[in-house]
N, CA, C and O of each residue as an XYZ file, in Angstrom:
508
protein
N       3.400     30.350     -5.750
C       3.310     30.289     -7.195
C       4.307     29.280     -7.758
O       3.949     28.443     -8.586
N       5.550     29.361     -7.309
C       6.593     28.460     -7.782
C       6.246     27.008     -7.475
O       6.477     26.124     -8.301
N       5.694     26.758     -6.290
C       5.335     25.398     -5.893
C       4.267     24.828     -6.819
O       4.338     23.659     -7.200
N       3.293     25.630     -7.179
C       2.236     25.163     -8.093
C       2.790     24.852     -9.477
O       2.398     23.868    -10.103
N       3.695     25.686     -9.946
C       4.312     25.444    -11.250
C       5.128     24.162    -11.197
O       5.052     23.328    -12.099
N       5.909     24.010    -10.133
C       6.723     22.803     -9.964
C       5.842     21.562     -9.865
O       6.142     20.536    -10.477
N       4.757     21.652     -9.097
C       3.827     20.522     -8.968
C       3.204     20.199    -10.318
O       3.021     19.029    -10.652
N       2.879     21.219    -11.089
C       2.299     21.010    -12.416
C       3.248     20.292    -13.360
O       2.815     19.562    -14.252
N       4.534     20.499    -13.164
C       5.544     19.834    -13.993
C       5.811     18.421    -13.486
O       5.894     17.479    -14.275
N       5.946     18.273    -12.173
C       6.316     16.986    -11.592
C       5.194     15.960    -11.588
O       5.438     14.768    -11.774
N       3.967     16.418    -11.378
C       2.844     15.478    -11.268
C       2.721     14.569    -12.496
O       2.667     13.349    -12.342
N       2.677     15.129    -13.705
C       2.568     14.231    -14.868
C       3.779     13.313    -15.022
O       3.650     12.177    -15.477
N       4.944     13.806    -14.645
C       6.150     12.990    -14.750
C       6.117     11.840    -13.752
O       6.361     10.691    -14.122
N       5.815     12.141    -12.486
C       5.828     11.124    -11.437
C       4.704     10.113    -11.580
O       4.846      8.962    -11.168
N       3.579     10.537    -12.166
C       2.442      9.630    -12.331
C       2.389      8.992    -13.715
O       1.454      8.253    -14.024
N       3.386      9.275    -14.546
C       3.450      8.621    -15.851
C       3.533      7.111    -15.619
O       4.297      6.658    -14.768
N       2.755      6.336    -16.366
C       2.727      4.887    -16.105
C       4.089      4.210    -15.972
O       4.244      3.386    -15.071
N       5.092      4.503    -16.813
C       6.375      3.816    -16.617
C       7.064      4.192    -15.302
O       7.708      3.351    -14.674
N       6.930      5.437    -14.895
C       7.558      5.893    -13.648
C       6.812      5.311    -12.447
O       7.429      4.813    -11.506
N       5.483      5.379    -12.488
C       4.683      4.814    -11.394
C       4.921      3.313    -11.291
O       5.031      2.780    -10.187
N       5.001      2.629    -12.420
C       5.233      1.178    -12.421
C       6.590      0.843    -11.807
O       6.703     -0.106    -11.030
N       7.617      1.615    -12.152
C       8.940      1.391    -11.573
C       8.899      1.596    -10.054
O       9.514      0.836     -9.306
N       8.179      2.616     -9.606
C       8.038      2.859     -8.164
C       7.305      1.735     -7.478
O       7.680      1.316     -6.383
N       6.252      1.241     -8.121
C       5.493      0.101     -7.579
C       6.397     -1.135     -7.452
O       6.388     -1.813     -6.424
N       7.166     -1.416     -8.492
C       8.047     -2.594     -8.457
C       9.132     -2.452     -7.392
O       9.465     -3.419     -6.707
N       9.679     -1.246     -7.257
C      10.687     -1.013     -6.217
C      10.069     -1.201     -4.829
O      10.658     -1.857     -3.970
N       8.885     -0.625     -4.611
C       8.203     -0.771     -3.320
C       7.906     -2.243     -3.042
O       8.040     -2.701     -1.908
N       7.504     -2.983     -4.072
C       7.231     -4.408     -3.909
C       8.494     -5.149     -3.496
O       8.451     -6.001     -2.608
N       9.607     -4.837     -4.124
C      10.879     -5.458     -3.753
C      11.223     -5.168     -2.289
O      11.627     -6.067     -1.552
N      11.061     -3.924     -1.880
C      11.320     -3.547     -0.481
C      10.385     -4.324      0.444
O      10.820     -4.829      1.479
N       9.108     -4.423      0.082
C       8.136     -5.161      0.890
C       8.466     -6.636      0.998
O       8.329     -7.226      2.069
N       8.901     -7.240     -0.100
C       9.270     -8.659     -0.087
C      10.474     -8.889      0.823
O      10.492     -9.839      1.605
N      11.462     -8.034      0.721
C      12.642     -8.173      1.583
C      12.254     -7.986      3.042
O      12.634     -8.784      3.899
N      11.496     -6.931      3.321
C      11.032     -6.639      4.686
C      10.244     -7.827      5.237
O      10.476     -8.258      6.367
N       9.320     -8.350      4.446
C       8.508     -9.485      4.875
C       9.326    -10.752      5.052
O       9.123    -11.488      6.017
N      10.244    -11.017      4.139
C      11.056    -12.230      4.225
C      11.943    -12.217      5.468
O      12.163    -13.257      6.089
N      12.442    -11.061      5.823
C      13.301    -10.949      7.003
C      12.493    -11.095      8.290
O      12.961    -11.712      9.247
N      11.280    -10.531      8.319
C      10.528    -10.453      9.572
C       9.446    -11.511      9.761
O       9.045    -11.779     10.893
N       8.970    -12.112      8.685
C       7.843    -13.032      8.785
C       8.234    -14.346      9.464
O       9.263    -14.947      9.155
N       7.390    -14.766     10.387
C       7.566    -16.080     11.014
C       6.389    -16.987     10.691
O       6.298    -18.109     11.188
N       5.492    -16.486      9.854
C       4.276    -17.234      9.523
C       4.249    -17.624      8.063
O       5.271    -17.673      7.378
N       3.058    -17.894      7.623
C       2.834    -18.336      6.253
C       3.090    -17.203      5.263
O       2.709    -16.057      5.502
N       3.735    -17.534      4.158
C       3.955    -16.599      3.065
C       3.245    -17.188      1.851
O       3.467    -18.344      1.490
N       2.394    -16.384      1.230
C       1.652    -16.893      0.070
C       1.394    -15.760     -0.900
O       1.643    -14.591     -0.605
N       0.894    -16.130     -2.058
C       0.522    -15.136     -3.065
C      -0.950    -15.322     -3.372
O      -1.392    -16.417     -3.720
N      -1.703    -14.243     -3.240
C      -3.147    -14.276     -3.466
C      -3.486    -13.234     -4.526
O      -3.386    -12.031     -4.284
N      -3.887    -13.708     -5.697
C      -4.252    -12.805     -6.800
C      -3.188    -11.742     -7.067
O      -3.516    -10.575     -7.282
N      -1.931    -12.139     -7.055
C      -0.833    -11.222     -7.342
C      -0.302    -10.464     -6.140
O       0.710     -9.772     -6.250
N      -0.954    -10.575     -5.006
C      -0.526     -9.882     -3.789
C       0.268    -10.845     -2.920
O      -0.239    -11.900     -2.540
N       1.516    -10.489     -2.603
C       2.311    -11.283     -1.672
C       1.786    -11.015     -0.258
O       1.661     -9.860      0.149
N       1.484    -12.062      0.479
C       0.934    -11.929      1.826
C       1.907    -12.576      2.805
O       2.144    -13.783      2.758
N       2.465    -11.757      3.690
C       3.388    -12.225      4.721
C       2.687    -12.142      6.067
O       2.308    -11.057      6.508
N       2.515    -13.281      6.717
C       1.923    -13.297      8.058
C       3.019    -13.606      9.079
O       4.126    -14.016      8.732
N       2.671    -13.394     10.337
C       3.644    -13.605     11.397
C       4.650    -12.474     11.496
O       5.720    -12.642     12.081
N       4.317    -11.330     10.932
C       5.197    -10.157     10.992
C       4.947     -9.450     12.324
O       3.790     -9.262     12.702
N       6.001     -9.053     13.047
C       5.795     -8.359     14.330
C       4.957     -7.086     14.147
O       5.099     -6.380     13.149
N       4.097     -6.807     15.106
C       3.175     -5.673     14.987
C       3.880     -4.326     14.912
O       3.298     -3.365     14.408
N       5.105     -4.226     15.395
C       5.820     -2.948     15.296
C       6.244     -2.636     13.864
O       6.623     -1.504     13.565
N       6.184     -3.634     12.972
C       6.684     -3.472     11.606
C       5.631     -2.937     10.634
O       5.939     -2.725      9.461
N       4.416     -2.718     11.086
C       3.350     -2.210     10.219
C       2.381     -1.419     11.064
O       2.441     -1.457     12.293
N       1.475     -0.693     10.401
C       0.481      0.084     11.145
C      -0.866     -0.621     11.105
O      -1.125     -1.450     10.232
N      -1.702     -0.285     12.048
C      -3.052     -0.835     12.177
C      -3.024     -2.356     12.116
O      -2.230     -2.979     12.821
N      -3.873     -2.972     11.291
C      -3.935     -4.438     11.202
C      -2.944     -5.022     10.221
O      -2.730     -6.234     10.200
N      -2.339     -4.176      9.409
C      -1.375     -4.611      8.412
C      -1.074     -3.461      7.471
O      -1.771     -2.446      7.482
N      -0.044     -3.615      6.661
C       0.334     -2.554      5.722
C       0.627     -3.135      4.358
O       1.197     -4.218      4.227
N       0.225     -2.391      3.349
C       0.498     -2.752      1.964
C       1.661     -1.895      1.468
O       1.612     -0.666      1.524
N       2.701     -2.561      0.986
C       3.854     -1.878      0.404
C       4.006     -2.417     -1.010
O       4.454     -3.547     -1.205
N       3.637     -1.616     -1.986
C       3.636     -2.105     -3.363
C       2.660     -3.262     -3.481
O       1.477     -3.120     -3.171
N       3.154     -4.401     -3.927
C       2.325     -5.586     -4.074
C       2.478     -6.567     -2.941
O       2.306     -7.771     -3.128
N       2.806     -6.052     -1.745
C       3.066     -6.894     -0.572
C       2.181     -6.440      0.582
O       2.053     -5.244      0.844
N       1.579     -7.395      1.262
C       0.784     -7.106      2.457
C       1.473     -7.759      3.642
O       1.694     -8.970      3.655
N       1.809     -6.951      4.635
C       2.487     -7.401      5.857
C       1.508     -7.346      7.021
O       0.863     -6.321      7.243
N       1.393     -8.446      7.768
C       0.470     -8.492      8.901
C       0.917     -9.566      9.873
O       1.743    -10.419      9.547
N       0.360     -9.511     11.067
C       0.628    -10.600     12.014
C      -0.283    -11.779     11.676
O       0.199    -12.885     11.432
N      -1.604    -11.548     11.659
C      -2.545    -12.617     11.338
C      -3.826    -12.123     10.669
O      -4.753    -12.906     10.463
N      -3.888    -10.861     10.335
C      -5.083    -10.245      9.761
C      -5.102    -10.439      8.239
O      -4.857     -9.494      7.490
N      -5.394    -11.666      7.784
C      -5.304    -11.959      6.353
C      -6.519    -12.714      5.829
O      -6.390    -13.608      4.994
N      -7.713    -12.345      6.329
C      -8.937    -12.957      5.826
C      -9.253    -12.489      4.412
O      -8.651    -11.537      3.914
N     -10.190    -13.156      3.776
C     -10.548    -12.849      2.389
C     -10.971    -11.400      2.194
O     -10.548    -10.760      1.232
N     -11.799    -10.875      3.089
C     -12.284     -9.485      2.955
C     -11.140     -8.484      3.076
O     -11.066     -7.513      2.323
N     -10.259     -8.732      4.027
C      -9.112     -7.833      4.206
C      -8.227     -7.871      2.963
O      -7.742     -6.832      2.514
N      -8.016     -9.055      2.410
C      -7.174     -9.155      1.220
C      -7.810     -8.463      0.010
O      -7.095     -7.933     -0.840
N      -9.130     -8.463     -0.074
C      -9.807     -7.689     -1.126
C      -9.498     -6.199     -0.952
O      -9.221     -5.491     -1.920
N      -9.551     -5.745      0.292
C      -9.238     -4.353      0.633
C      -7.789     -4.039      0.240
O      -7.512     -2.998     -0.356
N      -6.885     -4.934      0.574
C      -5.466     -4.709      0.284
C      -5.172     -4.772     -1.213
O      -4.228     -4.137     -1.683
N      -5.971     -5.530     -1.968
C      -5.817     -5.551     -3.424
C      -6.056     -4.157     -4.009
O      -5.387     -3.752     -4.960
N      -7.006     -3.435     -3.439
C      -7.263     -2.069     -3.912
C      -6.049     -1.199     -3.626
O      -5.649     -0.399     -4.471
N      -5.455     -1.346     -2.436
C      -4.237     -0.579     -2.128
C      -3.112     -0.947     -3.094
O      -2.332     -0.088     -3.505
N      -3.036     -2.213     -3.450
C      -2.024     -2.645     -4.426
C      -2.214     -1.888     -5.738
O      -1.239     -1.426     -6.331
N      -3.447     -1.757     -6.193
C      -3.719     -1.022     -7.430
C      -3.439      0.473     -7.265
O      -3.020      1.135     -8.215
N      -3.668      1.003     -6.066
C      -3.330      2.401     -5.805
C      -1.813      2.600     -5.906
O      -1.352      3.597     -6.460
N      -1.047      1.654     -5.374
C       0.405      1.705     -5.515
C       0.793      1.695     -6.994
O       1.689      2.431     -7.406
N       0.126      0.872     -7.783
C       0.441      0.805     -9.218
C       0.160      2.135     -9.908
O       0.881      2.521    -10.828
N      -0.868      2.828     -9.477
C      -1.241      4.110    -10.076
C      -0.303      5.230     -9.662
O       0.113      6.036    -10.494
N       0.033      5.283     -8.367
C       0.790      6.411     -7.818
C       2.280      6.140     -7.642
O       3.046      7.078     -7.418
N       2.706      4.902     -7.737
C       4.117      4.585     -7.561
C       4.622      5.047     -6.213
O       3.928      4.936     -5.202
N       5.835      5.565     -6.208
C       6.446      5.984     -4.947
C       5.855      7.266     -4.368
O       6.225      7.679     -3.269
N       4.941      7.895     -5.098
C       4.256      9.055     -4.515
C       3.102      8.604     -3.614
O       2.541      9.412     -2.873
N       2.748      7.313     -3.676
C       1.595      6.845     -2.894
C       1.740      7.109     -1.391
O       0.783      7.594     -0.787
N       2.880      6.817     -0.753
C       2.961      7.123      0.685
C       2.705      8.602      0.988
O       2.087      8.927      2.001
N       3.171      9.484      0.129
C       2.964     10.920      0.353
C       1.491     11.302      0.185
O       0.932     11.988      1.040
N       0.864     10.868     -0.900
C      -0.534     11.253     -1.109
C      -1.441     10.577     -0.083
O      -2.463     11.139      0.309
N      -1.072      9.382      0.350
C      -1.835      8.707      1.405
C      -1.739      9.510      2.704
O      -2.751      9.742      3.365
N      -0.545      9.928      3.066
C      -0.332     10.739      4.268
C      -1.111     12.052      4.182
O      -1.744     12.468      5.152
N      -1.064     12.691      3.031
C      -1.777     13.959      2.854
C      -3.293     13.787      2.917
O      -4.015     14.741      3.208
N      -3.777     12.571      2.643
C      -5.219     12.300      2.719
C      -5.704     12.206      4.164
O      -6.911     12.202      4.408
N      -4.789     12.132      5.119
C      -5.157     12.166      6.535
C      -5.081     10.821      7.230
O      -5.125      9.764      6.600
N      -4.965     10.892      8.543
C      -4.800      9.681      9.349
C      -6.118      9.045      9.769
O      -6.133      7.910     10.244
N      -7.214      9.760      9.600
C      -8.526      9.197      9.940
C      -8.989      8.327      8.781
O      -9.338      8.855      7.726
N      -9.001      6.996      8.950
C      -9.367      6.121      7.836
C     -10.775      6.373      7.306
O     -11.053      6.103      6.137
N     -11.660      6.885      8.151
C     -13.029      7.144      7.703
C     -13.109      8.322      6.734
O     -14.094      8.476      6.013
N     -12.062      9.152      6.725
C     -12.021     10.317      5.841
C     -10.916     10.208      4.779
O     -10.881     11.001      3.837
N     -10.027      9.242      4.928
C      -8.931      9.064      3.990
C      -9.493      8.458      2.694
O     -10.030      7.351      2.709
N      -9.371      9.173      1.596
C      -9.991      8.743      0.344
C      -9.476      7.404     -0.156
O     -10.195      6.688     -0.852
N      -8.246      7.056      0.187
C      -7.694      5.776     -0.252
C      -8.288      4.613      0.537
O      -8.505      3.534     -0.014
N      -8.547      4.830      1.813
C      -9.211      3.799      2.626
C     -10.682      3.665      2.233
O     -11.221      2.560      2.172
N     -11.314      4.789      1.972
C     -12.716      4.751      1.551
C     -12.821      3.989      0.230
O     -13.695      3.136      0.071
N     -11.936      4.292     -0.713
C     -11.939      3.606     -2.003
C     -11.696      2.100     -1.839
O     -12.289      1.297     -2.559
N     -10.832      1.719     -0.900
C     -10.519      0.299     -0.683
C     -11.650     -0.432      0.035
O     -11.709     -1.661      0.013
N     -12.537      0.314      0.662
C     -13.664     -0.290      1.367
C     -13.441     -0.321      2.853
O     -12.667     -1.135      3.358
N     -14.116      0.562      3.557
C     -13.921      0.691      5.006
C     -14.308     -0.587      5.754
O     -13.593     -1.024      6.656
N     -15.425     -1.173      5.381
C     -15.881     -2.374      6.080
C     -14.925     -3.540      5.835
O     -14.568     -4.265      6.764
N     -14.515     -3.712      4.586
C     -13.587     -4.809      4.260
C     -12.249     -4.616      4.976
O     -11.581     -5.586      5.333
N     -11.870     -3.367      5.180
C     -10.616     -3.060      5.871
C     -10.729     -3.123      7.380
O      -9.738     -2.934      8.085
N     -11.921     -3.387      7.880
C     -12.115     -3.499      9.321
C     -12.293     -2.170     10.034
O     -12.105     -2.080     11.247
N     -12.653     -1.145      9.289
C     -12.834      0.178      9.886
C     -14.258      0.458     10.325
O     -14.508      1.470     10.980
N     -15.206     -0.417      9.979
C     -16.608     -0.247     10.377
C     -17.141     -1.548     10.881
O     -18.307     -1.628     11.269
């Protein structure tokens, strides 16, 4: 009971646009630093998304990872994948720093994870 009451109080606060936006910007800063330190490849900006290539595979999951407005990958940066990652960027903007938690709670199977489905399974290379 207490957890539901607490969640009812925290959810609107954490997802309030100014709070979510601050979380998104902080995550983007962390992603830029992480990418700048680790990237040995091309760094570019595509439709507002920072794309760092040449990142070691141990530094991200699957084919790449989106952290705020940053996409980290070794070489998986085709147009379709970047469209997929743009959706994750918008999810970060909506959920702020709660995004990693809600993404984790959505499950590790990308075919059932609602955030991957929303971003487009085929564009993300899952089908």
